Z-matrix of the N, CA and C atoms (Angstrom, degrees):
N
C 1 1.459
C 2 1.499 1 113.21
N 3 1.324 2 115.35 1 -42.04
C 4 1.502 3 120.52 2 176.94
C 5 1.497 4 110.18 3 -63.07
N 6 1.330 5 121.25 4 -37.37
C 7 1.460 6 123.83 5 -177.08
C 8 1.528 7 107.30 6 -66.86
N 9 1.294 8 117.18 7 -43.74
C 10 1.524 9 119.73 8 -179.20
C 11 1.533 10 107.82 9 -60.37
N 12 1.322 11 116.60 10 -41.19
C 13 1.453 12 120.23 11 -176.51
C 14 1.551 13 109.28 12 -66.47
N 15 1.320 14 116.64 13 -39.59
C 16 1.447 15 121.30 14 177.77
C 17 1.540 16 112.12 15 -63.05
N 18 1.353 17 114.32 16 -42.80
C 19 1.509 18 117.55 17 175.79
C 20 1.487 19 111.97 18 -60.93
N 21 1.307 20 115.03 19 -43.14
C 22 1.493 21 120.86 20 179.73
C 23 1.530 22 109.31 21 -59.56
N 24 1.367 23 115.92 22 -44.20
C 25 1.461 24 117.68 23 177.51
C 26 1.561 25 111.10 24 -59.95
N 27 1.287 26 116.35 25 -43.78
C 28 1.505 27 120.84 26 176.84
C 29 1.505 28 113.11 27 -56.60
N 30 1.291 29 113.99 28 -44.81
C 31 1.467 30 119.68 29 -179.20
C 32 1.535 31 108.26 30 -64.32
N 33 1.287 32 117.37 31 -44.03
C 34 1.490 33 121.93 32 179.24
C 35 1.498 34 108.46 33 -59.62
N 36 1.399 35 118.04 34 -46.96
C 37 1.412 36 118.02 35 -176.20
C 38 1.524 37 110.63 36 -66.33
N 39 1.328 38 119.20 37 -36.19
C 40 1.456 39 121.50 38 179.23
C 41 1.565 40 108.77 39 -66.37
N 42 1.287 41 117.45 40 -39.63
C 43 1.472 42 119.88 41 179.67
C 44 1.529 43 110.51 42 -65.85
N 45 1.348 44 115.20 43 -38.15
C 46 1.491 45 118.92 44 179.38
C 47 1.533 46 108.72 45 -66.10
N 48 1.330 47 118.39 46 -41.10
C 49 1.455 48 119.29 47 176.63
C 50 1.497 49 112.92 48 -62.97
N 51 1.351 50 114.94 49 -42.54
C 52 1.459 51 118.97 50 178.63
C 53 1.524 52 110.37 51 -62.59
N 54 1.333 53 118.22 52 -40.08
C 55 1.426 54 122.01 53 176.84
C 56 1.526 55 112.61 54 -62.07
N 57 1.351 56 115.71 55 -44.04
C 58 1.414 57 119.75 56 -178.94
C 59 1.520 58 110.90 57 -62.61
N 60 1.375 59 116.62 58 -42.12
C 61 1.457 60 121.16 59 176.60
C 62 1.485 61 111.95 60 -61.22
N 63 1.335 62 118.78 61 -47.73
C 64 1.409 63 122.05 62 176.83
C 65 1.532 64 112.60 63 -58.30
N 66 1.295 65 115.31 64 -46.20
C 67 1.459 66 119.92 65 177.07
C 68 1.548 67 114.37 66 -56.95
N 69 1.326 68 115.12 67 -42.65
C 70 1.429 69 122.48 68 175.71
C 71 1.512 70 112.43 69 -61.22
N 72 1.348 71 114.61 70 -49.70
C 73 1.448 72 120.06 71 176.77
C 74 1.529 73 112.29 72 -59.34
N 75 1.278 74 118.58 73 -39.10
C 76 1.479 75 124.91 74 -179.28
C 77 1.526 76 106.66 75 -65.88
N 78 1.284 77 121.16 76 -46.06
C 79 1.470 78 122.45 77 -177.25
C 80 1.534 79 107.47 78 -68.39
N 81 1.347 80 119.27 79 -37.46
C 82 1.501 81 119.38 80 177.16
C 83 1.486 82 110.03 81 -64.05
N 84 1.319 83 118.59 82 -41.34
C 85 1.484 84 121.95 83 178.80
C 86 1.491 85 110.55 84 -64.44
N 87 1.273 86 117.62 85 -39.97
C 88 1.513 87 120.38 86 178.70
C 89 1.498 88 109.32 87 -66.27
N 90 1.289 89 117.52 88 -41.03
C 91 1.473 90 121.30 89 176.34
C 92 1.525 91 113.13 90 -60.78
N 93 1.345 92 115.15 91 -44.58
C 94 1.480 93 119.16 92 177.94
C 95 1.523 94 110.39 93 -63.99
N 96 1.293 95 117.12 94 -41.88
C 97 1.479 96 121.68 95 -177.96
C 98 1.530 97 108.90 96 -64.67
N 99 1.338 98 116.88 97 -40.22
C 100 1.463 99 120.39 98 -179.31
C 101 1.516 100 107.81 99 -64.78
N 102 1.367 101 119.69 100 -45.45
C 103 1.441 102 121.45 101 179.40
C 104 1.558 103 112.89 102 -62.79
N 105 1.287 104 116.97 103 -40.33
C 106 1.477 105 119.92 104 177.73
C 107 1.531 106 110.34 105 -66.29
N 108 1.298 107 115.86 106 -38.73
C 109 1.490 108 117.98 107 177.35
C 110 1.540 109 111.04 108 -64.36
N 111 1.337 110 116.17 109 -43.14
C 112 1.471 111 118.45 110 177.83
C 113 1.500 112 112.72 111 -60.04
N 114 1.383 113 115.00 112 -43.00
C 115 1.471 114 118.94 113 -179.65
C 116 1.548 115 110.21 114 -61.65
N 117 1.314 116 115.46 115 -46.25
C 118 1.474 117 120.69 116 178.58
C 119 1.497 118 110.72 117 -57.80
N 120 1.304 119 114.98 118 -46.15
C 121 1.477 120 122.37 119 179.62
C 122 1.515 121 110.77 120 -57.57
N 123 1.350 122 115.83 121 -43.09
C 124 1.444 123 120.94 122 -179.13
C 125 1.523 124 109.18 123 -62.12
N 126 1.381 125 115.88 124 -44.19
C 127 1.462 126 120.67 125 -177.29
C 128 1.556 127 110.19 126 -60.36
N 129 1.341 128 114.11 127 -42.02
C 130 1.455 129 118.92 128 -177.00
C 131 1.503 130 112.96 129 -67.60
N 132 1.338 131 117.23 130 -38.28
C 133 1.435 132 122.73 131 -176.43
C 134 1.541 133 111.25 132 -87.31
N 135 1.360 134 115.50 133 -33.08
C 136 1.452 135 119.45 134 -174.19
C 137 1.462 136 110.33 135 -90.73
């Protein structure tokens, strides 16, 4: 029973790490998109 619980904890930890990585990538992508949008906007107005 203890072993199964330990494995479950490991899975949870891995999923949390995966989620953090995805969250970081998503925020990076949003940041890049925002910068690209601002550059395009400057070109159109400038």
